N, C-alpha and C positions, 0 to 999 in steps of 0.2 A: 674237727671239732671247731665250730665257730669262734669260739674264745681264742683257741690257738691260732686261727686264721686272722683274727683282729689284732692280735699280739704281735704277729710278722709284719703285718702291715704298719702297726704303731712304731716297731722296732726301726723300720726302714726310714720313716720320717721323724722319728723322736729327736728331741732337742734342736730341730731347726728353727728358724726365725719365724715368729708369729705370722699368721697370714696376713693378707691385706687388710689394711686398716680403714677401708673407704667408707664403711657405714657409720652411722651416728650411734653412739650407745644408747640403748634403752634403759630408762630409769627402772629401778627395781625396788626401792624402798625407801625408807625414813632417813632422816639426817641424825647425825651424831650431835647431841647437846650437851651441854655442860650447866650444872644448875648451882649457882652460888649459895654459899653457907651464910646466912644473916644472922644466927643466934650466937651471942656470946663470944664472937671471934674478932680478931683485929682486921680492919679494913683494908683493903688492898685496891691500889690504883689501877686505872685502866691500863698503863703502860706496863704494869708487872703482868696483868693477865695477858695481854697480847704477846709479851716476850717470854712466856713460858715455855719450856722445852718438855712438856709431857706428850707431845705427839709421837706418831709411829715412826718418824724418821729421824729422831733427834740423836746426833752422834753415831750414825750407822756406817760400818764401813761399806766400800762398793760392791761386796759380793751379794749377788741376789739370789733368792731360790728360783726355780723355773717359773712358777706362778708369778712371782713378783715381777720377773722379766717382762713376762707377756702384760702384766698392767702398766709397768714403767714405759712401754713402747706408747702408750697413749698421753705421756706427760706433756709432749709439745705440740698435741693437736689443737690449734688455734680455731680450726672451724667447728669444735663442739661447744664451746661456751665462749663466744665472741665478746661478751661483756667482761670476761675474767682474763687476767694475764697468765701467759704461760710461764712456769711448768705448773700443771695441776697437782704433781705428786700423787699419782693413783698407786693404791696399795690393795692386795688382796682382802676381801671381806669374807669372812665365814660366818660369824654369828648372825642368827637370822636367816640363814640360807637352807633351805629343805635339803635332805639327802637326794631328793629328786634332781635338784639344780645345782649338785655339787660340781658337775663338769662343764658348767657355764663360766665364762669368764666374768665373774662379778668382782667388781674393785670399787673401792671407796676413795673419794677426793679428800685428800687431808686438808685442803684449802677450804672446800665447800662443806664436808661433813656428809654430802650425799652419796649413796653408792648406786652403781647402775651395773646392767649386763652389757658389757662392752663386746662380747662374742658370745654366739650362741653354744660353742664349744671351745675349750681350752685345748691346746696343743696336745697330740696323743703322747702319754707317758708322763703327764703331769699326775702327781699325787691327788687324790680325791679330797684329802682334807690334811691339816697337820697331824691329826691322831691316826690317820689310817696308813696302812701299807698298801692299800689298794690303789691303782691307777686308772686314769680316764683313757678309753678307746673309742674313738669315733662317738664322743658325747656320752658314753656310757661308763659307770663306774665298774670297774672289772676286779673281782678279789684276788688278791696277790700276798703271799706270806712276806715276812720281814727279810727273807733272803731273794725277794723280788722275783719269785717263781709264781707264776700264774697257778691257782688252786692250790700252793702250799699252805699248810696249817700252823707253819711256824709263826711265833708271836715274840715279842719283845718282852722280856721280864721287867719287874720293877727298876732294874738297873739299866734298863733300855740295852740289854744284851740280847742279840737275836739268838733265840733258842736257849736262853740261859735259865739258870735254877734260883735266881735271886741271891746268889753267893757272893757277889762283887759289890754289894752295896749294904749300906746300914739305914735302917728307918729312924729318922729324926722327928720328934713330935713334942707338941707343947699347948700351952695356952696363954692368954693374956689376962690377967686379974687385977692390974692396979692402974686404973685410968687417971690421967690428969688432962686438963683442958688442952686442946691444941693436938699436934702430931706426937704421937708416942712410939717410939722404936721398940717392936715387938721381937723380931729375930732377923738375922741375915741369912738370906738362903744363897749359899755359896755357888760359884761356878760349877758346872758339873752335875748339879742338883736335878733329880727325876721325879717323875709322878707327883706334882705339886698339888697340894689340895688344902685349901683355906676357906673356913666357913665361920661367917659372924651371924650368929642367930638373934633376932629380934624376940623381947619377951611377949610380943604381940603379932597376931598374924595379919594386923592391918595397919599398925603404926610402928615406926622406926624408934629404936632406943637412942638414937643419936649418937651412934659409934659407926663409922664408916672404915672401910679397908682404903689402903693406899699403898703403892709401890715406888720406892725412890731409888734411882740408879747410884752406881759408884760416884759419879761426879756431882751429885746433889740434884740433878734434874729429876723430873717425875715421869714414870710410865703410865701412871694411873693415879687420878684423884689429888693430883698436886695444886699447891697455892690456892687452897680452899674452894676449889671448885670441884663439885662431883659430876660424875656421868651418870645419869639416872637410868639408863638403858643398857641393853646388851652391847658390848664392845669387844673387839679383838686387842688384846695388848701386844702389839708388834714390839718384838725384842731383835736383839742382835741376830744376823744371818738367818733370818726367817723364822726363829722361833716365835711360837705364838702361844699365849695365856688366854683362856677364855673368861670373861667377867660377865656377870649377869645382870649387873647395875645396881645403883645405891637405893633404888625405891622398893627392892624386894625385901620381904621380912627375913629371908634367908640370903645373905650375900655370899657369893661364890667366886673364887678364883681357882681355875685348874688348868693343869696343862702336863704332858709328859715329858716336856724337855728333850735332852738335857740343855740347862742354862749355860749359855756362852759367857755370861756376865753376871756378877754377884748382884742381887736384889734386897733391898732392906724393906721388910714388911712394916708398915705403920698402921697405928689405929688413929683415925682422925676423930677425937670425942668432943663432942659439943656439950654434952650434959654428962655429970658423972652421977646422976640420980639412979641409974639401974647398973647392975653388975654386969660387965662384959661376958659375952658368951661365944669369944673368937678362939678357935682351935685351928692348929695347923699341923700337916704331915707332909713329909718329903723325904727322899732317899738321897745318900751322898755315897760316892764310890768309896769302897774300902781299900786302902793302900796297905801293902805288905810293911810289917813292922820293922824297922831299922833296928839292928842290933846293938845293944848299949855299948858304951866304951870299955866296961869292965868285962864284959863278954868277949869282946874283941882282943883285950890284952891277955886273958886267959887262953883264947884260941892260939894266939902267938907263941905263948909259952909251951903248949902242947906241941906244936909243930916244930919248934925248936928243939925239944927232947926227943923228938922222933927222929929229926935231922941227925942229931948228935949219935944216937943209937945205931943207926944206919952206918955212919962214919965209922964206929969202933969195928963194925963187922968188916 
């Protein structure tokens, strides 16, 4: 079977160092931009804007995913952009990349905002996307189950347990109904959360209701739409250790943040309110791990008394 043969070849060379980087990357698409909010909001200085930490790499540990490693191999390539200083800080780009191109090494420069196809193929064994268990083999996305077996039908459940039955997590859901000008805390999505879906629906199909989604990290920096600057188009929200959330952009009548997780850091969902003339239509759902309940102190004391009585009875015999 051809797929089996390709997988054997992939296994032999999987996790090796990225192939020669002698070719200049090909530009693939647009630039990541951020639009300032100008209505009824405090002004921000240029130094604040330049110093914001809402980019992909803020506060990250050194551990990288396999695709991140392949993008990062270009960080010090001075021959690609001679007018810009290295490092370029290349990160994987997923949003806006078609399924047909998932197995190309498409990376985005955090410094420039542009994204490029740096290699026509990712290294064999690289996952096709953050949401998929399938892997790339010789430039093709080959189906695999969550058990990493080619052709397997096993899937992750809502708790991100391979082949699970959704019994190890609990659904959390809610909405935002009391807007105030500026940033409003909606909910803190905890570490370990899975299958995150956040939607803010505008009352009009063509105009915004001036309420926008934002994500703040534990240290106060922003992963998305911080410091009164919005990302109008699709963006990958790069989080700790390769976790990615998809954002469809602030200009959409229905703003969406989605990702399967699990999160390796807590995130605070915020609503950036520019006008309170309209009622928010913000709803969220995610799943959190269900931990076994600890026995109460009273129950433990009762158990100790019962064990003591049983020991005494045995001693009399």
